[in-house]
C-alpha positions as CSV (number, residue, x, y, z in Angstrom):
1,M,-39.9,-115.4,-110.3
2,P,-39.5,-114.3,-113.9
3,E,-42.1,-115.4,-116.5
4,T,-39.4,-116.3,-119.0
5,P,-35.9,-117.7,-118.3
6,V,-33.2,-115.3,-117.4
7,S,-30.6,-115.2,-120.1
8,V,-26.9,-115.5,-119.1
9,A,-24.0,-115.4,-121.4
10,I,-20.7,-117.0,-120.2
11,L,-17.8,-115.4,-121.9
12,V,-15.2,-118.0,-122.8
13,F,-11.6,-117.8,-124.2
14,P,-8.6,-120.2,-124.3
15,E,-7.3,-119.0,-120.9
16,N,-10.2,-120.4,-118.9
17,S,-10.7,-123.5,-116.8
18,A,-13.4,-125.8,-118.0
19,S,-14.5,-126.5,-114.4
20,V,-15.4,-122.9,-113.9
21,I,-17.1,-122.6,-117.3
22,Y,-19.2,-125.7,-117.0
23,G,-19.6,-125.3,-113.3
24,L,-21.4,-122.0,-113.8
25,Y,-23.3,-123.4,-116.8
26,D,-24.5,-126.4,-114.8
27,M,-25.5,-124.4,-111.7
28,F,-27.6,-122.0,-113.8
29,L,-29.4,-124.8,-115.6
30,A,-30.0,-126.5,-112.2
31,A,-32.0,-123.5,-110.9
32,G,-35.6,-124.5,-110.7
33,R,-35.1,-127.8,-112.6
34,D,-33.1,-130.1,-110.3
35,W,-35.1,-129.6,-107.1
36,G,-38.2,-130.9,-108.7
37,V,-36.2,-134.0,-110.0
38,I,-35.1,-134.8,-106.5
39,T,-38.3,-134.0,-104.6
40,D,-41.0,-135.0,-107.0
41,G,-39.2,-137.0,-109.8
42,V,-40.2,-134.4,-112.3
43,P,-38.0,-131.5,-113.6
44,G,-39.0,-128.1,-112.4
45,P,-39.3,-125.0,-114.6
46,E,-36.3,-123.6,-116.5
47,L,-35.4,-120.4,-114.7
48,I,-32.1,-119.5,-116.2
49,R,-30.9,-120.1,-119.8
50,P,-27.1,-119.9,-120.2
51,L,-25.1,-119.9,-123.4
52,L,-21.3,-119.9,-124.1
53,V,-20.1,-116.9,-126.1
54,A,-16.6,-116.5,-127.6
55,A,-14.8,-114.2,-130.0
56,R,-14.9,-116.9,-132.7
57,A,-17.4,-119.6,-133.5
58,A,-15.0,-122.5,-134.0
59,P,-14.3,-124.9,-131.1
60,F,-11.1,-124.4,-129.2
61,E,-9.2,-125.8,-126.2
62,V,-9.1,-124.2,-122.8
63,S,-6.8,-125.2,-119.9
64,N,-5.9,-128.8,-119.5
65,N,-6.8,-129.5,-123.2
66,V,-10.5,-129.4,-122.7
67,R,-12.4,-128.6,-125.9
68,I,-15.1,-125.9,-125.8
69,S,-17.7,-125.4,-128.4
70,P,-19.2,-121.9,-128.2
71,H,-22.9,-121.4,-128.8
72,T,-22.5,-118.0,-130.4
73,T,-20.0,-115.2,-131.0
74,L,-19.6,-111.8,-129.5
75,D,-21.0,-110.2,-132.7
76,A,-24.0,-112.6,-132.9
77,C,-24.8,-112.8,-129.2
78,P,-28.4,-111.8,-128.5
79,A,-29.4,-109.4,-125.7
80,V,-28.8,-111.1,-122.4
81,E,-29.5,-110.0,-118.8
82,I,-26.2,-111.1,-117.3
83,I,-22.7,-111.7,-118.7
84,C,-20.4,-113.9,-116.6
85,V,-16.6,-113.9,-117.1
86,P,-14.7,-116.9,-115.8
87,E,-11.1,-116.6,-114.5
88,I,-8.1,-115.6,-116.6
89,N,-5.7,-118.5,-116.3
90,L,-2.5,-116.5,-116.8
91,P,0.4,-115.5,-114.6
92,P,-0.5,-112.5,-112.5
93,G,0.6,-109.3,-114.2
94,E,0.4,-110.7,-117.7
95,P,-0.6,-107.9,-120.2
96,L,-4.3,-108.2,-121.0
97,T,-5.3,-105.3,-123.2
98,E,-4.1,-106.5,-126.6
99,R,-5.0,-110.2,-125.9
100,Y,-8.6,-109.4,-125.0
101,R,-9.2,-106.2,-126.9
102,K,-12.4,-107.5,-128.6
103,E,-13.8,-109.0,-125.3
104,I,-13.1,-105.8,-123.4
105,A,-14.8,-103.6,-125.9
106,W,-17.8,-106.0,-125.9
107,L,-18.1,-106.0,-122.2
108,K,-18.1,-102.2,-122.0
109,E,-20.6,-101.9,-124.8
110,R,-23.0,-104.4,-123.1
111,H,-22.6,-102.8,-119.7
112,D,-23.4,-99.4,-121.2
113,Q,-26.6,-100.9,-122.6
114,G,-27.6,-102.0,-119.1
115,T,-26.4,-105.6,-118.8
116,M,-25.2,-106.9,-115.5
117,L,-21.6,-108.1,-115.5
118,A,-20.3,-110.8,-113.2
119,A,-16.7,-112.0,-112.9
120,A,-15.2,-115.1,-111.2
121,C,-11.7,-114.8,-109.8
122,S,-9.3,-112.8,-112.1
123,G,-12.0,-112.2,-114.7
124,A,-12.6,-108.9,-112.9
125,M,-9.4,-107.7,-114.5
126,L,-11.3,-107.3,-117.8
127,F,-13.8,-105.0,-116.1
128,A,-10.9,-102.8,-114.9
129,E,-9.4,-102.8,-118.4
130,A,-12.8,-101.7,-119.8
131,G,-12.7,-98.7,-117.3
132,L,-15.8,-100.0,-115.5
133,L,-14.2,-100.2,-112.0
134,D,-12.8,-96.6,-111.8
135,G,-14.0,-95.2,-108.4
136,Q,-15.7,-98.5,-107.6
137,D,-15.3,-101.3,-105.0
138,A,-13.9,-104.5,-106.4
139,T,-12.3,-107.8,-105.7
140,T,-10.4,-110.4,-107.7
141,H,-8.2,-113.4,-107.1
142,W,-5.7,-112.7,-104.4
143,A,-2.8,-113.2,-106.8
144,W,-4.1,-110.4,-108.9
145,C,-5.1,-107.9,-106.2
146,D,-1.7,-106.0,-106.2
147,V,-1.7,-105.9,-110.0
148,L,-5.2,-104.4,-109.9
149,R,-4.2,-101.8,-107.4
150,E,-1.0,-100.8,-109.3
151,R,-2.6,-100.7,-112.8
152,F,-5.8,-99.1,-111.7
153,P,-5.2,-96.9,-108.6
154,R,-8.8,-95.5,-108.7
155,V,-10.2,-98.9,-108.0
156,Q,-11.0,-99.6,-104.3
157,V,-9.7,-103.2,-104.0
158,H,-11.0,-105.4,-101.2
159,A,-8.7,-108.4,-101.2
160,Q,-10.4,-110.1,-98.2
161,R,-13.9,-110.0,-99.6
162,A,-15.3,-113.1,-101.2
163,L,-18.0,-111.2,-103.1
164,V,-18.3,-107.5,-104.0
165,V,-21.3,-105.9,-105.7
166,S,-20.8,-102.4,-107.0
167,G,-21.4,-99.9,-109.8
168,E,-24.4,-98.1,-111.0
169,G,-27.5,-100.2,-110.3
170,Q,-25.3,-102.8,-108.6
171,R,-24.5,-104.2,-112.0
172,L,-20.9,-105.2,-111.3
173,V,-20.5,-108.4,-109.4
174,M,-17.1,-109.9,-108.6
175,A,-16.1,-113.1,-106.7
176,G,-12.6,-113.7,-105.3
177,G,-10.3,-116.6,-105.9
178,G,-10.7,-120.4,-105.9
179,T,-14.2,-121.8,-105.7
180,S,-15.8,-118.5,-104.9
181,W,-17.5,-118.8,-108.3
182,L,-20.0,-121.0,-106.4
183,D,-20.9,-118.0,-104.3
184,L,-21.1,-115.9,-107.5
185,A,-23.5,-118.3,-109.2
186,L,-25.7,-118.6,-106.1
187,Y,-25.8,-114.8,-105.7
188,L,-26.9,-114.4,-109.3
189,I,-29.6,-117.0,-108.9
190,A,-30.9,-115.4,-105.8
191,R,-30.9,-112.0,-107.2
192,T,-32.6,-112.8,-110.5
193,V,-35.0,-115.7,-109.8
194,G,-35.2,-115.8,-106.0
195,V,-33.4,-116.8,-102.8
196,E,-35.5,-120.0,-102.6
197,A,-34.2,-121.2,-106.0
198,A,-30.6,-120.5,-104.9
199,M,-31.1,-122.4,-101.6
200,Q,-32.4,-125.3,-103.6
201,V,-29.4,-125.4,-105.8
202,A,-27.1,-125.2,-102.8
203,R,-29.0,-128.0,-101.1
204,V,-28.9,-130.3,-104.1
205,N,-25.2,-129.7,-104.6
206,L,-24.2,-129.7,-100.9
207,I,-22.7,-126.2,-101.3
208,D,-22.0,-124.1,-98.2
209,W,-23.7,-121.0,-99.4
210,H,-23.5,-119.1,-96.1
211,H,-27.1,-118.0,-96.1
212,V,-28.8,-116.4,-93.1
213,G,-32.6,-117.0,-93.2
214,Q,-33.9,-115.3,-96.3
215,Q,-31.3,-112.5,-96.6
216,P,-29.6,-111.7,-99.9
217,F,-26.3,-113.5,-100.6
218,A,-24.4,-110.3,-101.2
219,R,-25.1,-109.0,-97.7
220,L,-24.1,-112.4,-96.3
221,A,-20.8,-112.4,-98.2
222,R,-19.8,-109.3,-96.4
223,T,-20.1,-111.1,-93.0
224,R,-17.6,-113.8,-94.0
225,Q,-14.4,-111.7,-94.3
226,V,-14.0,-108.1,-93.1
227,E,-11.1,-105.7,-93.3
228,D,-11.7,-104.3,-89.8
229,A,-9.2,-106.4,-87.8
230,V,-11.0,-105.7,-84.5
231,I,-14.3,-106.9,-85.8
232,A,-12.7,-109.8,-87.6
233,R,-11.3,-111.0,-84.2
234,C,-14.7,-110.8,-82.7
235,Q,-16.2,-112.8,-85.6
236,T,-13.5,-115.5,-85.0
237,W,-14.3,-115.6,-81.3
238,I,-18.1,-115.6,-81.6
239,A,-17.9,-118.5,-84.1
240,G,-16.9,-120.8,-81.2
241,H,-18.9,-119.0,-78.4
242,Y,-22.3,-118.0,-80.0
243,Q,-24.2,-120.3,-77.6
244,E,-22.9,-118.4,-74.5
245,A,-24.9,-115.9,-72.5
246,N,-24.5,-112.2,-73.3
247,P,-22.6,-112.7,-76.5
248,V,-22.8,-109.1,-77.7
249,R,-21.5,-107.7,-74.5
250,N,-18.7,-110.3,-74.5
251,M,-17.7,-109.3,-78.0
252,A,-17.7,-105.6,-77.1
253,N,-15.5,-106.4,-74.1
254,L,-13.2,-108.4,-76.4
255,S,-13.0,-105.5,-78.9
256,G,-11.9,-103.0,-76.2
257,L,-14.3,-100.5,-77.7
258,A,-17.2,-98.7,-76.1
259,E,-20.4,-100.7,-76.7
260,R,-22.0,-98.1,-78.9
261,T,-18.8,-97.7,-81.0
262,F,-18.5,-101.5,-81.2
263,K,-22.0,-101.9,-82.5
264,R,-21.5,-99.2,-85.1
265,R,-18.3,-100.6,-86.4
266,F,-19.7,-104.1,-86.4
267,R,-22.6,-103.1,-88.6
268,Q,-20.4,-101.1,-90.8
269,A,-18.0,-104.1,-91.4
270,T,-20.6,-106.9,-91.7
271,G,-23.9,-105.2,-92.7
272,M,-25.5,-106.7,-89.6
273,S,-25.9,-105.7,-86.0
274,P,-24.0,-107.9,-83.5
275,L,-27.2,-109.5,-82.3
276,E,-28.4,-110.3,-85.8
277,Y,-25.0,-111.9,-86.5
278,V,-25.3,-114.0,-83.3
279,H,-28.8,-115.1,-84.3
280,A,-27.6,-116.0,-87.7
281,L,-24.8,-118.2,-86.4
282,R,-27.2,-119.9,-83.9
283,L,-29.8,-120.6,-86.6
284,E,-27.2,-122.0,-89.0
285,E,-26.1,-124.4,-86.3
286,A,-29.7,-125.3,-85.5
287,K,-30.3,-126.1,-89.2
288,Q,-27.4,-128.5,-89.3
289,M,-28.7,-130.2,-86.1
290,L,-32.2,-130.4,-87.5
291,E,-31.0,-131.9,-90.8
292,S,-28.6,-134.4,-89.4
293,G,-29.9,-135.5,-86.0
294,D,-33.1,-136.4,-84.1
295,Q,-32.7,-134.2,-81.0
296,S,-35.8,-132.5,-79.7
297,I,-36.5,-128.9,-80.7
298,E,-36.1,-127.9,-77.0
299,A,-32.7,-129.6,-76.8
300,I,-31.5,-127.9,-80.0
301,A,-32.7,-124.5,-78.8
302,F,-30.8,-124.9,-75.5
303,E,-27.7,-126.1,-77.2
304,V,-27.4,-123.2,-79.6
305,G,-28.0,-120.6,-76.8
306,Y,-31.8,-120.2,-76.3
307,E,-33.3,-121.1,-72.9
308,D,-36.8,-120.4,-74.3
309,A,-37.7,-122.9,-76.9
310,G,-40.8,-121.0,-77.9
311,Y,-38.7,-117.9,-78.6
312,F,-36.3,-120.0,-80.6
313,S,-39.1,-121.4,-82.7
314,R,-40.6,-118.0,-83.4
315,L,-37.2,-116.6,-84.4
316,F,-36.5,-119.6,-86.6
317,R,-39.8,-119.2,-88.4
318,R,-39.3,-115.5,-88.9
319,N,-35.9,-115.9,-90.5
320,V,-36.3,-119.2,-92.4
321,N,-40.0,-119.0,-93.2
322,L,-40.4,-122.6,-91.8
323,T,-40.9,-123.9,-88.3
324,P,-38.1,-126.1,-87.0
325,A,-40.2,-129.1,-87.4
326,Q,-41.1,-128.2,-91.0
327,Y,-37.5,-127.6,-91.7
328,R,-36.4,-131.0,-90.4
329,K,-39.1,-132.7,-92.4
330,R,-38.2,-130.9,-95.6
331,F,-34.4,-131.1,-95.4
332,G,-33.5,-133.9,-93.1
333,A,-34.6,-136.6,-95.5
334,L,-32.8,-134.9,-98.3
335,R,-29.5,-134.7,-96.4
336,R,-29.8,-138.4,-95.3
337,S,-30.5,-139.5,-98.9
338,L,-27.6,-137.5,-100.3
339,S,-25.3,-138.7,-97.6
340,E,-26.2,-142.3,-98.4
341,H,-25.5,-141.9,-102.1
342,A,-22.2,-140.1,-101.4
343,S,-20.9,-142.8,-99.1
C-alpha cells in the first residue's frame, strides 16, 4: 500500500457521460475509505486522489446537460500516476483528430513521461490517435472496433475482451463498452493500492468484479471472454457443470482436441490452466453460498464438487487467504446488511 495517495487525473470534455466521470471519481475516492465506514464506522485512509482535468478551466456541460467543473487544466495539471479517459459520446467513425488535438498531444506527452493511461469504452480511440497503440493489443467499445481496425491497421483489436493491458510497462489499460469502466476502476485500484482494497470497493458497491482468490484483475478479465471459439464453448459448458467429476477431461472431450493440445490452448486463451479455472468457478460459487446461506462447510464443499471437505477448506484458504468460516463471518453479515437496505 502506498505511503501517499495515488494521483489519478480523469480527462473530461463535453462528449462524456457524467455517470462514467463521476463513477470513476467516486470509486477511486472509495478505495480505503468506505470499507472502514461500513465495518468500523470510521473512514479508512485515503488511498487514491482523483481530480478532473479539462482543456479549459471554465465549467461546461457534458451529455444530458450535466454541468462539470474541472479542478484544473491540461497545462496546469500536476504530475499524476494515472490518467483516465472516459468514453467519447459521439457516433462511431466521427473524426477525432481536430476536435481533440490538445487532449491527444497531452496524452502522448504524459505517456512519454511515464504516466499510465487508462481508457473506458471509446476513450481508447484517443490513444490510437496519439500513435500509442501501434503494434499493441487494444480494445474499445464494440461500436468503434471496426473503426479502430480501419483507421489504425497496426493495432491488434480484441473486440471480445472486456479489459486489455498492453504497451511498454503495461501502461496502457483499456476497457470495452458499457459498464466495463467498473472493471477498469477495480483493476486500477488493485494494481496501484492492492487487491484487497479493490475487493472492498467491489463488496461495498455490490459489483461483480470477477475475481479469483487473490489474482490480479487483468488476468481474470482474460478468462471472461476469449477469441478461441473452441475454448469459449468449453467455458460456457463448464459454467453449468463445474461441480461434476472429471471436469477437465470432460472439457477436453467436448473440445475434440487431444488433452495436451486442449490444455495448451486453454491456458493460452484464458491465462489459466483448465484445473485452475474449474477451481476458480467452484470457489466463486462457494463464496456466494457462504455469504448468502447457512449450509455447513461440508455441504457447500460437496455441492460445488469436492468430496473431501478438508481439501476444499485448504484450497479455499490458499486462494482467498481466509478459511471458509472466516469468510462467512466477514462477508455474510455485510451481504445481509446491504440486502436489507436495498430492499
